N, C-alpha and C positions, 0 to 999 in steps of 0.2 A: 699862302692863300689857303683858306678852308672851303671846301665845295662840300655840299650834303647833298646826293642824290637821293631822289625819291622815287622809286619806281615800284610796279605790281610784279615786276620777274627780274631774276638777276642768276645767271649762270656761275656757281654749279648748283644753286637751291632749287630753284625751279626756272623751267624756261618753253614757251609754246612756238618760238619763233625769233625774229631778230631782235624784238625788245628784250628778251631774256638774255642773247648772246651780246650786244651792245653794253647792257649794263652789268655785265659779267667781268667782259673785257676790256671796256675803256677805263675803268676806275684802277684797273692794275696798273695800266699803260701811262695814265695821269702821275700813278705812284712813284713812276720810275723817272719822271723828268720834276720830279718834286713838288708836285700838289699833295697837300694833305686832303684825303678824300673820305668822307663815311657814306655809309648806304642806310636808307631805312626802308623795309620790306613787309610785308604781312606773314605772318607765321602761318601758313598754311598747314593744314594736315599731311598734305601729299608732299612735303619735303623730307627728303631723307636726311639723316643727322651723322654723318661722318667726322664732325667738329666737337669740339668742346664748348659747351653753350654755358655762359654766365648770366645767370638771373639776376636782373636788375630790379624789376619790383614785378607785381603780379600782372601788370601791363605790357611788360618789356623784357625782352632777353637779349644779347650780344654776343657775338662770335667775332672771329676774325680772320679775314683772307688775307692774301699777298703778304708784304714782310707786316705792315700795321695799320689795316684797313679795318674798322669796326663795321660790322654789320648789324645794326639796331632791328629785331624782328617784333612788329608790334603785335600784339597778343591778344583775341576774342574767340574765345571758343565757340561761340554760336556763329560768329561772321565768319572764322579762319579755321580754326583747329579741326572742327568734326566735320568737316567736308572735304568730298574727295576729289573737287573741282576747284577750277582757281576762279573761274568767272561763270560756271554754270555746268551742268548734267544732263546727258543724253540730247547733246544738241541744242538745250533749252539754256537762256541765260537765268541764273537767280533771280526772281522778280525782287529782292531788296539790295541789287547791286548798287542803288545808289546810296544806301544806308551804310553799305560794307564800306565804299570806298570815303564816303565822306568822312566816315570814323577812322580811317587810315591817314589822311592826310592831316586831319584835326589830331588827332593823340600823336602823330609824328612831329608836328610842330609845337604842341606840349611837351613830347621828352625832351628836345632841343632846349625850349626854356628851361624845364625843370633840372636838367642836368647841367644848364648854363653851357652847351657846347659852343665852341667857338665856331661862327658861321659868315663868311663873305659872300658864297653864292647859294643859292638854292636853285637845284636843277632838277624838275619834274619832266617825266617821259609817259605821254600821252593822256587820254580821258580820266586814267586813274588818278593822276597826281595833279588834276588841272585844277582843280579848288587851290591847290598851294600858293599861285601868285597874289591871291586876294587873303586868303588865310594869312599868308605870312604879313601881310601890310597892316591887318588889323591885328593880330596877337601880337605883333613886334613891336608895336607901336612905343611902349616903355623900355625896348631894349637898347642898351648904352650904343649899340652900334645901328640903331635901326635905320638911320638915313642913308647907310652905307650898303645896307645888304640888297643884293641885285638878284633877281628871279630869271631863270632861263627853263623855256619848256620846249622841249622836242618833241616833234612830230614824228613819229616811225611810220604810221600809214594812217591816213587822213581817213579812211572809209569808216575808222571806227571812233565814234566820236560822244560815246557816253550821253544818250538823248533818253529821257524820262518824262513822265506825266508834269504836268504843271501842277497838279494838287499835292505832289511832292515838296516843292518849293520849300516849305518851312522847315524841313528837315535840314537844309543846309543852314539854318541859322544868322541867314544874311539880312540884312535891309531890304525891304521890298522893292527900293531903287535900282538893286543890281537884277530884277528881273524885267529888264527891259530890251531895247533893239541894240541898245550899249551894253548890255551886259549878257546873262545867261539865257534870254528867251531867244526860242528858234521857233516859230511858226507856232506858236502858243504852246510849245513845249519846253523843258529845261534842256537845253545841250552844254555839257560840262567842258567839254573842250572848247566850244566858240568862247566862253568867258575865259577860260585859261588865255587864250590867245590874244585876248582884249587886255586884261591885265597883266602880263609878264612883261619884262623889261625887253629881253630878248628873245625870238623863237628860231629854233635851230630844224633843220631836215637833214635825213641823213645821207642827201647825194647834192651836188650843187644843181643840175636840171631839175630835180624834184622840186628844189625852193622856188623855181621859177614854173614849172607845172600846175603847182597847187592854186597859183593864181589866177587861173585859166577855167572856163565855166566845163571844159572838157574834165579835168583830173581835181576841180575845187570842191567836188562833192558839196555842194551846197554853200560853200562857204568861201567861194572866191572873191567874193564883194569885202568878207571881213578882213580877208590875207592881204589883197590890195589893199585895204586902208593903214595896214601894218608891213608893208614893203620894204619900208627901210629899217626894218627890225628883223628881217627874216635872213636869215645867212643857211646854204646849207655846205653841210660836211660830210664828205664821204665816208661809211663806216670802215673799218678794218676786217683783217680777217687775222685769225689766231695762227702764225705761221709756224708756230712750236707742233701744234696740233695737227694742221694740213702741211704735211711736210712729207714730200715725198722720197725724201734721202731717208728718212726712219720710220714712217710711217709702218707700224706691225699689221696693218688689216691688208696690205698687198703684198704680192710674191714677190716682186723686183723693184729695187729701187733707183733713183737718180737724181741727178741735179738739173740736167739739161738736155737729154736723149740726145747727145752729140753723136753716138755711134748708132742711136737707133734700136737699142736692145731695151731698153726702157720700156717704149711703148708696145714694141713687138711682144715682148715676155707676158706684159698685163693684158695686152688684148688677148694672145692664144688661153690664157688662165681664164678671162673673162668669157670668151666663144666655149671652153668646155664645160664651166661651171653651170652655164645658160642655155647648153643644147643648143647653140649656133653652129652651124657649119665652119669648120676649122680652116681658117684662111688668112695669114698675115697680112694677104696683099688687098682683102675686103675692107673699105671703109665702114666702121662702126659710127653710128650717131647715137649718142646716148641722151637720156633726159632723167633729172632725178629733181621729184619737185612733188608738192601736193597736187593731187589731181582736181585742178579747178579749170574754170573758165580763164580765171586771171592768169594762170600761168600759162595759157594756151593750149590746152588739151584739146580743144574744140578746134583750133587751128590743125593739130596734127592728126588727128582723126578724120579731117576733112582731106587731108593730102596723103593719107598711109597706103592707098593704091597706087597712086603715082610715085611715090617713094620706094614701093615693091618693086617697081616696073624699072628701078635702077640697080646697078649692080652694088647694092650695098646692105650694110645689118644694119638693125635699130633696136636699142635696149630702153625699155622704160620700166621706171620703177618710182612708185608711190602708192599713197592710198588717198581715198577721196569719196566722191559721190559714187553711189551703187551703180549708176546708169554708165558711169566712164569706165568702170570694173568690166561689168558684162559687155560694153562694146569692144574694149580693148581686148578682152579674152578672144571673144568674137576673131578678132583679126590675128591673133596670135596662133589661131588654129587653122585659122588661112593660109598663115604663111610660115609654116615650121620650119626652123633652122634660119631663117632670115630676121623673125620679129620675136623678141622676147619680152615677154611683161611678167613684170615682179612687184605683187600686189602686196605689199610690206614695209612696214618701216623697219629698215633693216639697215644698221650703222654700216657694218663689213661690206654689205654689198654696195652700200652708196660708193666708200672709197675705191672699191672696184672697178666700178662703173666710169667713176672719173678718171681712173689711171688707165683704163682699158679703152677708152673711146679716143677716136681719133677726134670727133666734132662732139660740142654738147648744146644742144637745141635747147632755148632757152626764150620761146617767143612770147612772152608775157606780154598782156594787154596794159598793163602799167606794173611799174617795179621802183618803190620808193629808192631802193638802194639795191639790193641783192647780193646774195651772196654764191650763188650758185656758177655764176660765171668769174667770179675770184677764185673759188676752189678749180674751177676745170682749167683757167689758165694756170694755177699753181701746177697743176699735173701735165700739162701740156695737152689738153683736149681744147680746141680752138674753139670757142663760143660763135653761135648764130642766134642772134637777139634782134627783138624789133627796138629800134630806136626811142626809148624812153628811160626816164630816170637814171637810175644809179649804171643802168645797161649801157646807156650812151655816154656815161662819164668814163668808163671803163674799157669799151670795146672799140678798138680804133680798126675800121674795116680797111682793104687794100686800096678802094676808089679815092679814101680820102687823104691817106699816106702809107701810099706802099713801104717806106723805107723803116716806119714804124708800129704795122699793123700786125694784129695780134688776135684779129677773127674778123667776123662777118656781121653786117647790119642790113635790115630792108629797112623803108621808110614808111611804106602804107600796109596796114594793117588787113591782108587779102591773102588768100592760097597761092596767087600767082607769083607775087612779089616774094612769099617765103618759099616756094619753089624755084623760083628764079637765083634767090641767094643760095640755096640747097647746090644746084648746080654750078656757081660760081666756086664754092668752096670743093667741089668733086675736081674742077679743073685745077685748082690748086693742087690736091691732093696727087693729082697724076703729074706735076711737075715737083719731083722729089726733094731737090736743091732748095726751091722756094717754100716748100711744106716744112721741111728740117728749118729753116730758116725761122718762120712763123712761130713754130712750136719751141725752139731755142728762146726765141724773143718773149714768148709767151710765160714760161717757167721762170724767166728773169725779172718778170715785173715784180713791183714791190708795192703790196696793197697791204701792209702790216699796219699794226695799231699806232707806230710810233708817229707816223706821219698826221693822222686825224686825233691824237693826243696833243700834237704841236699846236694846231688849229684851234682847239677847244681851250688851251690854256692861254693863247694869243685873245682868245674872244673873251675869256674870263678875266683878262686883264685891262683889255679896253674898255669894258663895262664898269671897271672898278675905277678906273681912270676919269670916266665920263662926267 
């Protein structure tokens, strides 16, 4: 089986979030279970090159990752090579993003055809590759395997859709008939993701619950009716986590190591270290509530800020790490000055510190308003920090609260997005914290969870096989 990933990001080359994580890790997991994977990626100027690069022609280079996964880099100096950003600079999108990613999709398919690469599945990711299903249908008409090639489009975050002015439609090189309600037209504009959703054979999302949520008005971002019309073609496959990188037994960025916290020393040692480096009052008995994320409304920062005074009236400590809107920075620093020794705010993108927060916290706050999958809660579970989450997307698929199943509980969930429910869930977690035997069993259960990429890769393989047999 030959699967070609078409993506605008892939770790370790370039990554801004979950898209890059998935497109870097999933191919490696698929390779391990016998799937032949290739990756196509723009050759950005921002990419660092610890790899041997093979020049194919003036428009394409190739490197390898894993055992034998070719990564084809689509070159264009004006569109990719000379730009410091992926999608824009100074918080503004590049005005020619339509042209840039139209070129990427078209040239990717041309390279596949030119090199006569074996292909059974074309797997695109988000709006940047959403032209692929229709382009593939048109470009591969004469391909010997044309009738058997299937297309998959994965939605990592429906909020990003690739919307552009209608007057740019000619840039796409498509028949005018495709600019309609049954194509790329969206309120008199071009919507690349909408077209990709309509023309792909199968649609996946990054968690089962998100696959259902995006078909509703609340989470559909205006495309809920399009998605409902494709409901039978949509499936949710939970993202995995790199358990080699996020490994509390070997992690070089934390001071103490362990696999299950059976004797309590793993969490205790990491907690004291976290308190010391962030100048919190040193106390192994005080519960620490951590937060590591982009500082944005989506990640629940407003909810935490609204609740912070009530949180500080409890006998707890709070650690917040992230970067984001300057107003959040200002408000959080004001609160940190108001509560020295109890509230630590670290306004930096700091990988080593993130590991220390995961390992040193007792609880991990992740009250996202929506979360297609989420990796933070999986990392927290891996390090024995019990997640406190809103019941949405991948958070609901991975965190099991005590009230749902006490024997399998690994965290805490609130059902209504409001401060009273959030604070009630904090109180619930503190009651568990005071019951050491129950708390210890939940921590051990959390650390034993398996959200590795192996499971996700098997589900993708089964989907590919089903598509090819249909």
